[in-house]
C-alpha positions as a Markdown table, in Angstrom:
| # | Residue | x | y | z |
|---|---|---|---|---|
| 1 | Met | 33.2 | 31.4 | 1.9 |
| 2 | Asp | 30.8 | 33.9 | 3.5 |
| 3 | Lys | 27.7 | 33.0 | 1.4 |
| 4 | Arg | 25.7 | 30.0 | 2.2 |
| 5 | Ile | 25.5 | 27.4 | -0.6 |
| 6 | Ser | 22.0 | 25.9 | -0.7 |
| 7 | Val | 21.4 | 22.3 | -1.5 |
| 8 | Ala | 18.5 | 23.2 | -3.9 |
| 9 | Ser | 17.2 | 26.5 | -5.5 |
| 10 | Pro | 14.6 | 27.0 | -8.2 |
| 11 | Ala | 15.6 | 28.9 | -11.4 |
| 12 | Phe | 13.1 | 31.3 | -13.1 |
| 13 | Ser | 14.6 | 32.4 | -16.4 |
| 14 | Gly | 11.6 | 32.3 | -18.7 |
| 15 | Asn | 8.0 | 33.4 | -18.8 |
| 16 | Glu | 7.0 | 32.8 | -15.2 |
| 17 | Lys | 6.2 | 36.4 | -14.3 |
| 18 | Lys | 4.5 | 37.0 | -17.6 |
| 19 | Tyr | 2.2 | 34.0 | -17.3 |
| 20 | Val | 1.4 | 34.6 | -13.6 |
| 21 | Asn | 0.6 | 38.2 | -14.3 |
| 22 | Asp | -1.8 | 37.1 | -17.0 |
| 23 | Cys | -3.6 | 34.9 | -14.5 |
| 24 | Ile | -3.9 | 37.9 | -12.2 |
| 25 | Asp | -4.9 | 40.4 | -14.8 |
| 26 | Thr | -7.6 | 38.0 | -16.2 |
| 27 | Thr | -8.6 | 36.9 | -12.6 |
| 28 | Trp | -8.2 | 33.2 | -13.6 |
| 29 | Ile | -6.3 | 32.2 | -10.4 |
| 30 | Ser | -8.0 | 29.0 | -9.2 |
| 31 | Ser | -8.4 | 25.5 | -10.6 |
| 32 | Asn | -9.8 | 26.6 | -13.9 |
| 33 | Gly | -8.0 | 28.4 | -16.7 |
| 34 | Lys | -6.0 | 28.1 | -20.0 |
| 35 | Tyr | -2.6 | 27.4 | -18.4 |
| 36 | Ile | -3.9 | 24.1 | -16.8 |
| 37 | Asp | -4.9 | 22.7 | -20.2 |
| 38 | Lys | -1.7 | 24.0 | -21.9 |
| 39 | Phe | 0.7 | 22.6 | -19.1 |
| 40 | Glu | -1.1 | 19.2 | -19.2 |
| 41 | Ser | -0.9 | 19.0 | -23.0 |
| 42 | Lys | 2.7 | 20.1 | -23.2 |
| 43 | Phe | 3.8 | 17.8 | -20.4 |
| 44 | Ala | 2.1 | 14.8 | -22.1 |
| 45 | Asp | 3.9 | 15.6 | -25.3 |
| 46 | Tyr | 7.2 | 16.0 | -23.5 |
| 47 | Cys | 6.8 | 12.6 | -21.8 |
| 48 | Gly | 5.4 | 10.9 | -24.9 |
| 49 | Val | 2.2 | 9.8 | -23.4 |
| 50 | Lys | -1.5 | 10.3 | -24.2 |
| 51 | His | -2.6 | 11.8 | -20.9 |
| 52 | Ala | -1.1 | 14.1 | -18.3 |
| 53 | Leu | -3.3 | 15.1 | -15.5 |
| 54 | Ser | -2.3 | 17.9 | -13.1 |
| 55 | Cys | -2.9 | 17.9 | -9.3 |
| 56 | Cys | -1.9 | 19.7 | -6.2 |
| 57 | Asn | 1.3 | 17.8 | -5.3 |
| 58 | Gly | 3.4 | 14.7 | -5.9 |
| 59 | Thr | 2.0 | 12.6 | -3.1 |
| 60 | Val | -1.5 | 13.3 | -4.3 |
| 61 | Ala | -0.3 | 12.2 | -7.8 |
| 62 | Leu | 0.7 | 8.9 | -6.4 |
| 63 | His | -2.6 | 8.5 | -4.5 |
| 64 | Leu | -4.5 | 9.3 | -7.7 |
| 65 | Ala | -2.4 | 6.8 | -9.7 |
| 66 | Leu | -3.0 | 4.0 | -7.2 |
| 67 | Met | -6.7 | 4.8 | -7.0 |
| 68 | Ala | -6.9 | 4.6 | -10.8 |
| 69 | Leu | -5.6 | 1.1 | -10.5 |
| 70 | Asp | -8.3 | 0.3 | -7.9 |
| 71 | Ile | -5.7 | -0.5 | -5.2 |
| 72 | Lys | -7.6 | -1.2 | -2.0 |
| 73 | Glu | -7.7 | -2.9 | 1.3 |
| 74 | Gly | -6.3 | -6.4 | 1.2 |
| 75 | Asp | -3.9 | -5.5 | -1.7 |
| 76 | Glu | -0.2 | -5.4 | -1.5 |
| 77 | Val | 2.2 | -3.0 | -3.3 |
| 78 | Val | 5.9 | -3.6 | -3.5 |
| 79 | Val | 7.9 | -0.5 | -2.7 |
| 80 | Pro | 11.7 | 0.1 | -2.4 |
| 81 | Thr | 12.5 | 0.7 | 1.2 |
| 82 | Leu | 15.1 | 3.3 | 0.2 |
| 83 | Thr | 12.9 | 6.1 | -1.1 |
| 84 | Tyr | 10.9 | 9.1 | 0.2 |
| 85 | Ile | 8.1 | 8.1 | 2.6 |
| 86 | Ala | 5.3 | 9.4 | 0.2 |
| 87 | Ser | 5.7 | 6.3 | -1.9 |
| 88 | Ala | 4.6 | 4.1 | 1.1 |
| 89 | Asn | 2.1 | 6.6 | 2.5 |
| 90 | Ala | 0.1 | 6.7 | -0.7 |
| 91 | Val | -0.3 | 2.9 | -0.5 |
| 92 | Arg | -1.7 | 3.2 | 3.0 |
| 93 | Tyr | -4.1 | 6.0 | 1.9 |
| 94 | Cys | -5.7 | 3.3 | -0.3 |
| 95 | Gly | -5.9 | 0.9 | 2.7 |
| 96 | Ala | -3.4 | -1.4 | 1.0 |
| 97 | Thr | -0.1 | -2.7 | 2.5 |
| 98 | Pro | 3.4 | -1.6 | 1.3 |
| 99 | Val | 5.8 | -4.5 | 1.1 |
| 100 | Phe | 9.4 | -3.4 | 1.1 |
| 101 | Ala | 12.2 | -4.6 | -1.1 |
| 102 | Asp | 15.9 | -4.0 | -1.1 |
| 103 | Ser | 17.9 | -1.8 | -3.4 |
| 104 | Asp | 20.6 | -2.5 | -6.0 |
| 105 | Arg | 23.9 | -1.7 | -4.3 |
| 106 | Leu | 25.3 | 0.3 | -7.2 |
| 107 | Thr | 22.3 | 2.1 | -8.7 |
| 108 | Trp | 20.5 | 2.6 | -5.4 |
| 109 | Asn | 17.3 | 1.7 | -7.1 |
| 110 | Leu | 14.8 | -1.2 | -6.6 |
| 111 | Asp | 16.6 | -4.5 | -7.1 |
| 112 | Pro | 14.5 | -6.6 | -9.6 |
| 113 | Cys | 15.4 | -9.8 | -7.7 |
| 114 | Ala | 14.3 | -8.4 | -4.4 |
| 115 | Phe | 11.1 | -7.2 | -6.1 |
| 116 | Glu | 10.4 | -10.7 | -7.4 |
| 117 | Lys | 11.0 | -12.3 | -4.0 |
| 118 | Ala | 8.5 | -9.8 | -2.4 |
| 119 | Ile | 5.6 | -10.8 | -4.6 |
| 120 | Thr | 2.7 | -12.8 | -3.0 |
| 121 | Asp | -0.8 | -13.7 | -4.2 |
| 122 | Lys | -1.9 | -10.3 | -2.9 |
| 123 | Thr | 0.5 | -8.2 | -4.9 |
| 124 | Arg | -1.3 | -5.8 | -7.2 |
| 125 | Ala | 1.4 | -3.3 | -8.1 |
| 126 | Val | 5.0 | -2.2 | -7.7 |
| 127 | Ile | 6.1 | 1.3 | -7.3 |
| 128 | Val | 9.5 | 2.0 | -9.0 |
| 129 | Val | 11.4 | 5.1 | -8.0 |
| 130 | Pro | 14.2 | 6.5 | -10.3 |
| 131 | Leu | 16.0 | 7.7 | -7.2 |
| 132 | Tyr | 17.5 | 11.2 | -7.4 |
| 133 | Gly | 16.7 | 11.2 | -11.2 |
| 134 | Asn | 18.5 | 7.8 | -11.9 |
| 135 | Pro | 16.3 | 5.3 | -13.8 |
| 136 | Ala | 15.9 | 1.8 | -12.5 |
| 137 | Asp | 16.4 | -1.5 | -14.5 |
| 138 | Met | 13.0 | -1.1 | -16.1 |
| 139 | Asp | 13.4 | -4.0 | -18.6 |
| 140 | Ala | 13.8 | -6.5 | -15.8 |
| 141 | Ile | 11.1 | -4.9 | -13.6 |
| 142 | Met | 8.6 | -4.8 | -16.4 |
| 143 | Lys | 9.2 | -8.4 | -17.4 |
| 144 | Ile | 8.7 | -9.6 | -13.8 |
| 145 | Ala | 5.6 | -7.5 | -13.4 |
| 146 | Arg | 4.0 | -8.8 | -16.6 |
| 147 | Gln | 4.8 | -12.4 | -15.7 |
| 148 | His | 2.9 | -11.9 | -12.4 |
| 149 | Asn | 0.1 | -9.6 | -13.8 |
| 150 | Ile | 1.2 | -6.7 | -11.6 |
| 151 | Tyr | 0.8 | -3.0 | -12.4 |
| 152 | Val | 4.0 | -0.9 | -12.6 |
| 153 | Val | 3.7 | 2.6 | -11.1 |
| 154 | Glu | 6.6 | 5.0 | -11.8 |
| 155 | Asp | 7.2 | 7.4 | -8.9 |
| 156 | Ala | 9.0 | 9.8 | -11.1 |
| 157 | Ala | 8.9 | 12.7 | -8.7 |
| 158 | Glu | 12.6 | 13.3 | -8.9 |
| 159 | Ala | 13.1 | 12.4 | -12.6 |
| 160 | His | 11.7 | 14.9 | -15.0 |
| 161 | Gly | 13.3 | 14.3 | -18.4 |
| 162 | Ala | 15.2 | 11.1 | -17.5 |
| 163 | Thr | 15.2 | 8.4 | -20.1 |
| 164 | Tyr | 15.6 | 4.6 | -20.3 |
| 165 | Lys | 16.4 | 3.1 | -23.7 |
| 166 | Gly | 15.0 | 6.1 | -25.5 |
| 167 | Lys | 11.8 | 6.4 | -23.5 |
| 168 | Lys | 11.0 | 9.1 | -21.1 |
| 169 | Val | 10.5 | 8.1 | -17.5 |
| 170 | Gly | 6.8 | 8.4 | -16.9 |
| 171 | Ser | 5.9 | 6.7 | -20.2 |
| 172 | Ile | 7.3 | 3.2 | -19.4 |
| 173 | Gly | 5.0 | 1.7 | -16.8 |
| 174 | Asp | 1.2 | 1.6 | -16.6 |
| 175 | Ile | 1.0 | 4.9 | -14.8 |
| 176 | Ala | 3.4 | 7.5 | -13.3 |
| 177 | Ala | 3.4 | 10.3 | -10.8 |
| 178 | Phe | 5.5 | 13.5 | -10.9 |
| 179 | Ser | 6.2 | 16.2 | -8.3 |
| 180 | Phe | 6.7 | 19.9 | -8.9 |
| 181 | Phe | 7.8 | 20.9 | -5.4 |
| 182 | Gly | 10.1 | 23.9 | -5.1 |
| 183 | Asn | 13.3 | 21.9 | -5.1 |
| 184 | Lys | 12.5 | 19.7 | -8.2 |
| 185 | Ile | 14.0 | 20.1 | -11.7 |
| 186 | Ile | 11.0 | 22.1 | -12.8 |
| 187 | Thr | 8.6 | 23.5 | -10.2 |
| 188 | Thr | 5.2 | 25.0 | -9.7 |
| 189 | Gly | 5.9 | 25.7 | -6.0 |
| 190 | Glu | 3.7 | 22.8 | -5.1 |
| 191 | Gly | 2.0 | 20.6 | -7.7 |
| 192 | Gly | 2.0 | 17.2 | -9.3 |
| 193 | Met | 1.1 | 15.3 | -12.5 |
| 194 | Val | -0.1 | 11.8 | -13.3 |
| 195 | Thr | 0.9 | 10.4 | -16.7 |
| 196 | Thr | -0.6 | 7.4 | -18.5 |
| 197 | Asn | -1.5 | 6.0 | -21.9 |
| 198 | Asn | -4.6 | 4.3 | -20.5 |
| 199 | Asp | -7.8 | 6.2 | -21.3 |
| 200 | Asp | -9.8 | 4.5 | -18.5 |
| 201 | Phe | -7.2 | 5.4 | -15.9 |
| 202 | Ala | -7.1 | 9.0 | -17.1 |
| 203 | Ala | -10.9 | 9.3 | -17.0 |
| 204 | Arg | -11.0 | 7.9 | -13.5 |
| 205 | Ile | -8.3 | 10.4 | -12.3 |
| 206 | Arg | -10.2 | 13.4 | -13.8 |
| 207 | Leu | -13.3 | 12.3 | -11.8 |
| 208 | Leu | -11.5 | 11.7 | -8.6 |
| 209 | Lys | -9.4 | 14.9 | -8.5 |
| 210 | Gly | -12.4 | 17.1 | -9.1 |
| 211 | Gln | -14.6 | 16.0 | -6.1 |
| 212 | Gly | -16.2 | 13.1 | -8.2 |
| 213 | Met | -18.4 | 15.5 | -10.2 |
| 214 | Asp | -20.0 | 14.0 | -13.3 |
| 215 | Pro | -18.3 | 15.6 | -16.4 |
| 216 | Thr | -21.7 | 15.7 | -18.2 |
| 217 | Arg | -23.9 | 17.0 | -15.3 |
| 218 | Arg | -22.6 | 19.9 | -13.3 |
| 219 | Tyr | -22.8 | 19.5 | -9.5 |
| 220 | Trp | -23.9 | 15.9 | -9.8 |
| 221 | Phe | -21.6 | 13.6 | -7.9 |
| 222 | Asn | -21.7 | 9.8 | -8.5 |
| 223 | Ile | -18.7 | 9.0 | -6.3 |
| 224 | Ile | -16.9 | 10.4 | -3.3 |
| 225 | Gly | -13.9 | 12.3 | -4.8 |
| 226 | Tyr | -11.2 | 14.7 | -3.7 |
| 227 | Asn | -10.2 | 18.3 | -4.2 |
| 228 | Tyr | -6.8 | 17.5 | -5.6 |
| 229 | Arg | -6.7 | 20.1 | -8.4 |
| 230 | Met | -3.7 | 22.3 | -9.4 |
| 231 | Thr | -4.4 | 26.0 | -9.7 |
| 232 | Asn | -4.1 | 28.0 | -12.9 |
| 233 | Ile | -1.3 | 30.1 | -11.4 |
| 234 | Glu | 0.7 | 27.0 | -10.5 |
| 235 | Ala | 0.2 | 25.7 | -14.1 |
| 236 | Ala | 1.3 | 29.0 | -15.5 |
| 237 | Ile | 4.6 | 28.7 | -13.6 |
| 238 | Gly | 4.9 | 25.0 | -14.6 |
| 239 | Leu | 4.3 | 25.9 | -18.3 |
| 240 | Ala | 7.1 | 28.5 | -18.3 |
| 241 | Gln | 9.5 | 26.0 | -16.4 |
| 242 | Leu | 8.6 | 23.3 | -19.0 |
| 243 | Glu | 9.5 | 25.6 | -21.8 |
| 244 | Lys | 13.0 | 25.8 | -20.3 |
| 245 | Ile | 13.5 | 22.2 | -19.2 |
| 246 | Asp | 16.3 | 21.5 | -21.6 |
| 247 | Glu | 18.2 | 24.4 | -20.2 |
| 248 | His | 17.5 | 23.2 | -16.6 |
| 249 | Leu | 18.7 | 19.7 | -17.5 |
| 250 | Arg | 21.8 | 21.0 | -19.3 |
| 251 | Arg | 22.9 | 23.1 | -16.3 |
| 252 | Arg | 22.4 | 20.1 | -13.9 |
| 253 | Gln | 24.5 | 18.0 | -16.2 |
| 254 | Glu | 27.2 | 20.6 | -16.2 |
| 255 | Val | 27.1 | 20.7 | -12.4 |
| 256 | Cys | 27.3 | 16.9 | -12.3 |
| 257 | Asp | 30.3 | 16.8 | -14.7 |
| 258 | Ser | 32.1 | 19.5 | -12.6 |
| 259 | Tyr | 31.7 | 17.5 | -9.4 |
| 260 | Lys | 32.8 | 14.3 | -11.0 |
| 261 | Arg | 35.9 | 15.9 | -12.5 |
| 262 | Arg | 36.8 | 17.5 | -9.2 |
| 263 | Leu | 36.1 | 14.5 | -7.0 |
| 264 | Gly | 37.4 | 11.9 | -9.4 |
| 265 | Glu | 40.8 | 11.7 | -7.5 |
| 266 | Leu | 38.8 | 10.6 | -4.4 |
| 267 | Ser | 37.4 | 7.4 | -6.0 |
| 268 | Glu | 39.3 | 5.4 | -3.4 |
| 269 | Tyr | 37.1 | 7.0 | -0.7 |
| 270 | Ile | 33.8 | 7.9 | -2.3 |
| 271 | Glu | 31.5 | 6.5 | -5.0 |
| 272 | Phe | 28.7 | 7.8 | -7.2 |
| 273 | Gln | 25.4 | 6.2 | -8.3 |
| 274 | Lys | 25.9 | 3.9 | -11.2 |
| 275 | Val | 23.7 | 4.6 | -14.2 |
| 276 | Gln | 22.0 | 1.8 | -16.1 |
| 277 | Lys | 23.2 | 1.1 | -19.6 |
| 278 | Asp | 21.1 | 3.1 | -22.2 |
| 279 | Ala | 19.7 | 5.3 | -19.4 |
| 280 | Thr | 20.1 | 9.0 | -18.6 |
| 281 | His | 20.5 | 10.2 | -15.0 |
| 282 | Val | 19.1 | 13.8 | -14.8 |
| 283 | Gln | 20.9 | 14.6 | -11.5 |
| 284 | Trp | 18.0 | 15.9 | -9.5 |
| 285 | Met | 20.4 | 15.5 | -6.6 |
| 286 | Phe | 24.1 | 14.8 | -7.2 |
| 287 | Ser | 25.0 | 12.2 | -4.6 |
| 288 | Ile | 28.1 | 10.6 | -3.1 |
| 289 | Leu | 28.6 | 7.7 | -0.8 |
| 290 | Leu | 31.5 | 7.5 | 1.7 |
| 291 | Lys | 33.3 | 4.1 | 1.5 |
| 292 | Asp | 34.3 | 2.1 | 4.6 |
| 293 | Asn | 37.8 | 3.3 | 4.6 |
| 294 | Val | 36.6 | 6.8 | 5.7 |
| 295 | Lys | 36.5 | 6.9 | 9.4 |
| 296 | Gly | 34.3 | 9.9 | 9.6 |
| 297 | Thr | 30.6 | 9.3 | 9.3 |
| 298 | Arg | 28.2 | 10.7 | 6.8 |
| 299 | Asp | 26.6 | 12.8 | 9.5 |
| 300 | Glu | 30.0 | 14.2 | 10.6 |
| 301 | Leu | 30.6 | 15.2 | 7.0 |
| 302 | Ile | 27.2 | 16.9 | 6.8 |
| 303 | Ala | 28.0 | 18.7 | 10.0 |
| 304 | Phe | 31.5 | 19.7 | 8.7 |
| 305 | Leu | 30.1 | 21.1 | 5.5 |
| 306 | Ala | 27.3 | 23.0 | 7.4 |
| 307 | Lys | 30.0 | 24.7 | 9.5 |
| 308 | Asn | 31.5 | 25.8 | 6.2 |
| 309 | Asn | 28.2 | 27.3 | 4.9 |
| 310 | Ile | 27.4 | 24.3 | 2.7 |
| 311 | Glu | 23.9 | 22.8 | 2.9 |
| 312 | Thr | 23.6 | 19.0 | 2.1 |
| 313 | Arg | 21.0 | 16.4 | 2.7 |
| 314 | Pro | 21.3 | 12.8 | 4.0 |
| 315 | Val | 20.2 | 10.0 | 1.6 |
| 316 | Phe | 16.6 | 9.0 | 2.6 |
| 317 | Tyr | 16.2 | 6.8 | 5.6 |
| 318 | Pro | 14.9 | 3.3 | 4.7 |
| 319 | Met | 11.2 | 3.1 | 5.5 |
| 320 | His | 11.5 | -0.1 | 7.4 |
| 321 | Val | 13.4 | 1.7 | 10.2 |
| 322 | Met | 10.8 | 4.4 | 10.7 |
| 323 | Pro | 8.0 | 4.2 | 13.3 |
| 324 | Pro | 5.0 | 3.9 | 10.9 |
| 325 | Tyr | 6.6 | 1.1 | 8.9 |
| 326 | Tyr | 9.1 | -0.5 | 11.3 |
| 327 | Glu | 10.1 | -4.1 | 10.5 |
| 328 | Asp | 12.5 | -6.2 | 12.4 |
| 329 | Lys | 14.2 | -7.2 | 9.1 |
| 330 | Thr | 17.4 | -6.3 | 7.4 |
| 331 | Tyr | 17.7 | -4.8 | 3.9 |
| 332 | Pro | 21.5 | -4.6 | 3.7 |
| 333 | Asn | 22.0 | -2.6 | 0.5 |
| 334 | Ala | 19.4 | 0.1 | 1.4 |
| 335 | Glu | 20.8 | 0.4 | 4.9 |
| 336 | Tyr | 24.4 | 0.8 | 3.7 |
| 337 | Ile | 23.5 | 3.4 | 1.1 |
| 338 | Ser | 21.4 | 5.3 | 3.6 |
| 339 | Lys | 24.0 | 5.3 | 6.3 |
| 340 | Arg | 26.8 | 6.6 | 4.1 |
| 341 | Gly | 25.2 | 8.6 | 1.3 |
| 342 | Leu | 24.5 | 12.3 | 1.0 |
| 343 | Asn | 23.1 | 14.8 | -1.5 |
| 344 | Leu | 25.3 | 17.7 | -2.5 |
| 345 | Pro | 24.1 | 21.1 | -3.7 |
| 346 | Thr | 22.6 | 20.5 | -7.1 |
| 347 | His | 20.9 | 23.4 | -9.0 |
| 348 | Gly | 21.4 | 25.6 | -12.0 |
| 349 | Leu | 22.4 | 28.7 | -10.0 |
| 350 | Leu | 25.7 | 27.2 | -8.7 |
| 351 | Thr | 28.9 | 28.7 | -10.0 |
| 352 | Glu | 32.1 | 26.9 | -10.7 |
| 353 | Glu | 33.6 | 28.7 | -7.6 |
| 354 | Asp | 30.8 | 27.2 | -5.5 |
| 355 | Ile | 31.3 | 23.7 | -6.8 |
| 356 | Ala | 35.1 | 24.0 | -6.3 |
| 357 | Tyr | 34.6 | 25.1 | -2.7 |
| 358 | Val | 32.3 | 22.2 | -1.9 |
| 359 | Cys | 34.8 | 19.7 | -3.4 |
| 360 | Asp | 37.7 | 21.3 | -1.5 |
| 361 | Lys | 35.8 | 20.9 | 1.8 |
| 362 | Ile | 34.9 | 17.3 | 1.1 |
| 363 | Arg | 38.5 | 16.6 | 0.2 |
| 364 | Glu | 39.6 | 18.2 | 3.5 |
| 365 | Phe | 37.2 | 16.1 | 5.5 |
| 366 | Ile | 38.4 | 12.9 | 3.8 |
| 367 | Trp | 42.1 | 13.7 | 4.4 |
| 368 | Leu | 41.4 | 14.3 | 8.0 |
| 369 | Asn | 39.4 | 11.0 | 8.3 |
| 370 | Lys | 41.0 | 8.5 | 6.0 |
| 371 | Glu | 42.1 | 5.1 | 7.4 |
């Protein structure tokens, strides 16, 4: 195939241009404007929460969420070691310490037993990541957290629209953070959102993200805040994307179903993420894991696919192996998944021909490298 198949690509099929042009025509292009209020309100409704507070990216959303909980120096926050590094970085921004925990071998998410073992008398919160759009075992995690008086933060950057037992991700824990980076299910280019049902947390976030300016006294600052605001143009794009989210999710599910149908015959050699009972995986990234009976490595498969014009991504490196967070410890499930897992092209612009070609090349690699 001559064309390159990208691992991710945004789809703009709605009112994006109309709303952005309205921002330009009315000159409301910065961090004030009607689209910010509309996007926040509609996103809160979509998630089933009282408050949705926009900000400039997903990492900032996590930082704001942790600051709303008053996480500070001396505190510990349990974080799955197998996730994007922003989850741990946001903890460090608060001066607190991330304490890593292993993953469940089948779902790739935080293992509730590992979470409980990581709790100390300094633990104030846990960050739960529905990895690649796949919800974690939230009943077990919430039960443990409540028993130990620990806040639950959902790092839902990758999981717009995912559900667990009928509740949207972002409405289950105490507070949640979303990302709208260009490769996410819905995008604003950059951008983030914090969701919560807690009025006090929401008020604190509004204060913090707007430089700490007193909402009743303009240009009076009671605290040191941050300029963490989203622009009206970004919110305009986000609102248009949110209006089409069911279509975006449907297309991703179609892509997922096509991959599973075409790769099903290779179940002896590859496996997929297991989905919790009564949960919906929104397939931000459709991922596979090479089993031990494939001699070729994950990195060799990535290189083989790249030579055939197919872009993929390795599953995240565990944070405990990277220089800022290195630990001389073993987290066997996270290490196994990271070593052998990869993300395949997953977006709504893929054709059946594209998916068939990707699967054919994976099949070719496995036949060349099976035990």
